[in-house]
N, C-alpha and C positions, 0 to 999 in steps of 0.2 A: 797410518792412512786409513785403516779399517775402522779404528776408533773415531777418526774425524768424520768419515762417511756416516758412521752410525749416529754420531752426535747431530749431524746435519739432518739426517732422516728423522731423528726424534724431534728436533726443533721444527722441522717442516710439518710434521704430524701435529704437534701442538698448535702451531699457527693455523693450520687448516681446521682443526677441531674448534679452536676459538672463533674462527670465522663462521663455521656452521652455527654455533650457538649465538654469535652476534647477529647474523642474518635472521635467525628465528625471533630473536628478541625485538629487532627493529622493524618487523613486518608492519606496514601501514594497515590501519583498519578504516581509513576513510579515503575516497578518491582524491581529495585535495592534497593528501600527503605523498602521493605517488610522484616522486621526483628522485633524481640522482642525489640531491642534497640529503635525502634520508639516510644514505649510507654513511654520512659523516656524523650522524647522531650516536652518542655513546649511551648504551643501556647500562644503568647503574646496577642492575641485578647480576650483570656478567661477572664482575670481580667477586661478588658473594658466591656465585655458583662455582667459579674456578677455584677459589680458595677453600670452599667447603669440600670439593672433590679431592684436593690435595690433602687437607686435614684428615679425611676419613678414608682416603683411598687405600691405605694398607690395613684397614680394620674390617670387621664383619659387617659394618654399617654401609660399606661401599656399594654393594649390590642393591639394597633397598633404597639407598639415596639415588642411585642412577635410575632405578625403576620409577621412583616417584617424580624425578625430574623429567623423565621421558613422557610420562603420562600427563603431567601438568602442562609441560610446553606443547604437547600435541593438542590439548584442550584449548590452550590459549590461542594457538594457530587456528583451530576451528572457529573459535569466538570471533577472532579478528577477520577471518574470511566471511563469516555470516554478517558481521558488522559491515564489511566493505560492500557486500551484495545489497544489504538492507539500505545502507546509505545511498547507493547508486539508484536503487529502484524506488524506495519509499522515503528518502530524505530523513532517515532516522536510524538510530542504532537497533541492533537486534535484541529483543527481549527474550531470554531463554524460557521464561514462564509462559509468556502469552504468544509467542510466534512459532512454536514448534509445529503447529498445524499448517504453517506456510510452506514447510518443506514439501509437503505433498502437492500443494497448489503450484509451487515453483516447478516441480517435476512435470506436472501436467501441462503447464504453459510451455515448458522446454519441449515436450513431446509434440504438442500441438503446433509449435512454431517451426521446429526443425526436423520433426519426424522421430519415431522411436529408435531407430539405429543411432542417431546423433545423441539422443538422450541417454540411451544405454551406454554408449561410449564415454559420455561425460561422467556418468556415475562410476563406471569402472575406472576411469582415469583418476577421479577423485579418491576412491578407495586405494588405488595403487600408490597415488602420491602421498597419502597419509602413512601408509605402510612404509614407504621409502623414507619419509621424514622420520618416522619413529626409529628406523634402523640407523639413520644418520645421527640422530641425537644420541642413541645408545652408544654408537661408536665414538662420538665426540666426547661424551662424558667418561667413557672408558679410557681414552687417551690421557685425559687429565688425572683420572683416578690412579693411573699406573705411575705417576711421577713419584720417584723414590725419595721422599722428603725425610730428613732426620726428625727425631721427635721434637726438638726445639723449634725447627721451621714449621713442622706440622701444627705445633701448638700456637705459634704466632699466626699461621694461616687460619686457624680456627677462630682466633680473636678477631682477626681482620675481616673474616667472613661474617662474623656476628655483627661487627660494626657496620659493614656494608648493608646487611639486612636491616639494621635499625634505621640507617639513612633512607633506604628505599621505602621502608614502612612509614617514615616521617613524611616523605614526599607524597606518598599516597594519601595520607591524612590531610596534608595541605591541599591536595587536588580536590578532595571531597569536602573541603570546608570545615574540617574538624579542628585544625589549628594552623598556625602560621610559622614557618620556619624563618630564622634570621638570615638565611641565604637560599639562593635558587640557582643551582648550577647551570649555566648556560650550555646548549648543545646536548642536553641529556634527555633520556626518556626512561619511563618506568612501565614495562609491559605488565607487571603484576597488578597495576591499577585497573586494567581491563577486566580481570577476574574479579577484583574487589568491587568494582562498579557494578558488574553484573549480579553479584550477590546482594548488593544493596537494592538494585533494581528489582530483583525478585522479591525482596522483603516489601518494598514499596508497593509493588503490584498486588501482593496478597492483602496488604493493608488497605489499598484502594478498593479492592474487591469487597472487603467487609462494608466499607462505607457505601459502595455502589449498591449493594443489596438492600441496605436501609433506605437509600434514596429511591430505589425502584418500587419499594413497597408503598411509597407515599404518592397518591394520585388524586388530586382534588376533583377530576372529572368522572370518577367512578359513579355510576348511577345518575349522572346529571341529566335532566330532561332538556330537550330542545337543541341538542348538538346537531349541527349541519341542518338545522331546520330551514335556513335561508337558501339552501341549494335546491334547485328544481330540475337538475339534469346530471348527466354522467360527469364524473370527475376523473381525470387521468393524470396521475403523477408519473412523469416520464423522466427517467435518468439517462443522460447522455454520458457515455463512457469517456473518461480522460478530458472532459470539457472544462477548462479552468480559466482563470482570469488572464492567463497569458494570451488568450485569443483577443483581448481588448488592449493589453498594455505592451505586449512585445511586438515591434514593428513587423517582424518576419511573418507573424500569424495574423496580426490585427489587419494588415492591409487587405487580405483576403476575407476574413471572417466578419469584419465590420461592414465590408461592402455587401456581403451576402445578407447579413442582418438588415441592413438599410433597405435593400431591395424588397425583401419580404415584408418589412414594416409598412412600406407604402402600399403593397398589394393587399395586405390584411386590413389595413385602415380603410381602404376604398370599399371593402366589403362589409364595413361596419363593425369589425372586431376591435375591442379594446385591448391594450397591451401595457404591461408594466414590467419593470426589470430592477434587479439589484444584485447583491453578492451575499453569499453565505460562506462561513468558515467551516470547511470540511474537517472531519476528525482524522483523515488519512490523506496521504500523498503518494502518487506513483502506483497504487494498487489497493487491494483489499476493499473493492467497491461495496461489499456487503456491510461494512462498518458504517459507511455513509447512509446506506438504505435504513439500517437499524437505528442509527442516530435520529434521522429524519422522522421515522415512524414512531419511535418510542419516547422521544423527548428526553433522552439521556445521552450524555457524552460518552460514546462507545468507540474507543480508539485502539482496542486490542481484542484478541480473541477471547480472553478471560472475561472481559466485560460483556462481550457479545453473548457468550453462553449464560452469563449470570442474568442478562436482560431477558433471555428467552425462558429461563427457568424461574424467574421471579413471579410470574403471573400477572405482570403489569399489562394493562390494556393498551395496545398500540393504536395508532390512527385508524387502522383498518377494524379493529375490534369495535371502536366507537362508531365507525361508519356502519358496520353490520348492526350494531344496536339501534342505530337510527333508521334502519329500513333499507339500507343499500345492499346490493349484491357485490361482494368484495372478491377481488381476483388479483393474481399476479401473473405476468408474462415475463418469462425468464429464458430467453433463447440460448443462453450460454450454459445452463444447467444440463449436464449430460449424465450425471450419476444420481443415485438416490439422494433425496433432500428431505429427510424426515423432520427436520426442525421447522419446516414451512408450516406444519400443522399447528404450531404455537404462535404464528404471526398474525392471525386474524383473517386469513383468506379462505373463502368458501371454495374457490376454484384456483387451482395452481396449474399453470401451463408451462412445461419446460420444453427443451428442444424437441423431444420426440413427439410432443403433442401438437406441434404447430404445422405439421404437414409439409415441411420443406423437403423437396426431392432433388434439389439442385446440388452443385458441388460446394463444399465448404471453402471459405476464404482463409485458408490455413487454420489458425486456432479459432478464428471466428466462424461460428456455425452457419450463419445466414445473414443476408444484408438487412439493415434496419428497415427498409421499405417493405420487405416481405413480413417482418415482424409486425409492423403497423397494419398491414393488410390482413394478417392472421388475427389481430386484435378485433378488427371489425367482423371478420367472418365467424370467429368463434365466440365472441363475447358481446358484440354490439348489434347483433341481429338475432332474430329468433322470437320466440313467444314470450319470454320472460319480460315483463313490463316494469320490473324494479329498475331503479336508477343504478348504475354501475360505478363503483369506486375501485379503481385499478391502479396498480403499480406496474410499470413497464420499464424494463432495463434494456436499453439499446447497446449494441456491442460492436458495430462496425468501426468505431474509433478506438477499439482496443488494439494493443500491440498484437501482431507485428506491423499492422497498417499496410499490408500488401496482400493482394491487389486492392484497389479501391473501387467499389461498385459505381454504376452509373444509375441515375434516376431513369426509370422506365415508366411508360403509361400504366396506371393503376389497373386498368382492365386487362393488361397483358401479363400480369404477374403470375397467375395460375399457380402451379405447384413449385415454382421458383427455378425451373430449369432454364428459363430465359436468361438467368445470370451466369450460366455455365461458361460461356465464351470469356467473360470477364474474369471469372474465378480462375480460369486456366491461363490467364495472360500474364505477361511481364516477368521480371526476374523473381526468383524465390526469395524468402527472407534471408537465407544465409548468404546471399550475394548482396542484397540491399543493405544489410546490417554491417557490412564491412566499411561502410562510409557513413559516418554520423550525420553529414549534411543531407544525404539522401534519406535517411531515416526521418530527419525533421521535416523535410519536404513531404514525405508520405504522411506523416502525422497531421500536417497542415491540411492535406487534401482529404483525409479520413474524417477529421472533425468537420470539415466543411460539408462533406457528403452527409453526415449525420444531422447537422443543422438543416440542410435542405430537405432531407427526408421528413423530418418531424414538422417543419414549417409547410411543406407540400401538403402533409396530412391535415394541418390546420386549415389551409386554403380548401381542401377537398370537403371539409365539413363546415364551411363557413356559414351555410344557410341554417343549420341547426347545430351550432357549436357546443361542444363539451367544454367544461372548465378545464383548461389544460395548465398544468404546473410543471414546467420544464426546468430541470436542475442538472448541473454538472455534478458528478459524483466526487471527483478529486482532480487535482492537476495531474499531468503526466510527470514521470520522473524528471528531476530537475535538469539533468543533462539534455533532455528533449525539450522541456517546457521553457528552459532558459529563465525560469521564475520559480524561486523557492517558497513562495508563499502558499498557504493552504486554501486560498480563496476560490470559489466557484460561482458562476453566474446563476441566477434564477430568473426565469421569465414567466409571466402569468398571462394567458391569452383566453378571451372569452367575452361574454356580454359585459358591458360597462358596469352594471350595478354589482356583479360578482367580483370582477377584477378590482374594482375600487376598494373593496373590503380588505384587500391584502396589501394596502400601502405600507404598512409596517415592514413587511418582508421585501416588498418590491416597490420602493419609493419613487422610481423614475419612470415617467411615461415612455412608451415605446420598447424596443428591444435592445437598446444600448444605454447602459447605466452611465452616470457621470463619471469622469475620469478620477475624481477624488472620492468616490463613493466608499463608505465604510461598510465592512461586512459584518453580518451578525452571526452568531454561532448557529450552526445547523440544528443543534439540539433544541432550539427555541421554536422550530417550525411546527411540531406537533401542537403545541399549546396555542401558537398564533392562529393556526388553522381552526382549531376548536373554538377559540373565542371569536374569530372573525365571522363565522357562519352560525354562531349560537343565536337562537331566537331569544331576544332580550326579555327579561322579566323585570319586575320592580327591583329586584336585588342586583341587577346588572350582570356582567359577564362573570364566568367562573375564573378564579384566580388561584 
């Protein structure tokens, strides 16, 4: 009876250990794969691992093998978790070369949204979970390594492990397009391909970086005379956070946002302002707004942090360098920047205004430092008044439509804005993010209201200055995360508002009159905007525009 109990206990331990390894190997790395059906997937690495443990369990290689397996499987779990978060937020996989900087940004967003106690608890929980996982894997591999197999069985296990490894490697190669297998086992999965894909992704990223640096060094506009010679007033490039094509194509959002745009279109037209609209393809989705800002300004497709750094270090002249060379006073207004921002010195801005420079004394709106209407009022107060008679060329990044989208400010009379304390009552109202974000439908409703507020703030600003209008180029930086936007495309709207002669010059980027592009409008890549702007307002000579 004792032997029977002992045998049953050993069998139970083997089954539990195999289950631990099975669950680790089938961990989904994409939200779409989260279903009970995933439990029925068979990981083909599993037999290779188990048979290798049996074959080497009674040798000196047992400990090193278990250590390597524990380390590799923990790294794979981290990669899959990073993939899952990245797919949820950015609609793409995690790039271990380019995306490491996003870890800090993610932690700051977590802290700003839910508070530092929750963020600290999340970090400590993640570390504890990883340590627990490592302990479980170490235990599971030890259970199978202690299987007392006879030499012949151990040898056969080694051969079988090698064969399983070859099959897994062949499947990985097939997945990556290297070759084709004569069979494709149904209901199977290969966790190892996640690691292999990341290695290839890192190699491709570094290769793209070399090509990017060469492209960044080529600029036909260097020292070109007459750039922006056609513009006789201030130019404002205004980015609206998380404003994407879903505001026009998804009924839940379009019903409100199209109505808002139609109302302001009529009011602006009555005041004599021209408007044109279109769509751009953003290099990012769900976050990393700075990649869109850099792509727009540099005329380069910058879709990761490596490319962003390369663009800044390349010496390439941005839109704002060229504006400064043409006699403009250049500036950027970035209400969400709360830390040091040394890279701004290389972007072509004469004046850099971050959150602490804007004079906001009101309460923050969770992670959002201040309402968009205050940011636009600060733009006037700090940059568009005073004794400097030079024309202004400014980038403004509005942030009220940034997650967590609670609470949403109200439009107030411009003359009452003051130091921003007028917004305190709204800032302290409503449910906190940790309550709202328990219900995905509530989150979407808040996103809809937040984007609508940002649109109204910037269009109220246009109305406010209709008598002496600046040239306003209003751009969405990226779509919200797909589970919020309900639209996986990277397209964002662009609106141009100002005097008819200047607005008409941007027909290439904004081909449709008014604030509502055609339903079937084609988006153009955002990296074309720098050159489109430089050519559009170039004072023509006999040789024509710069190409």
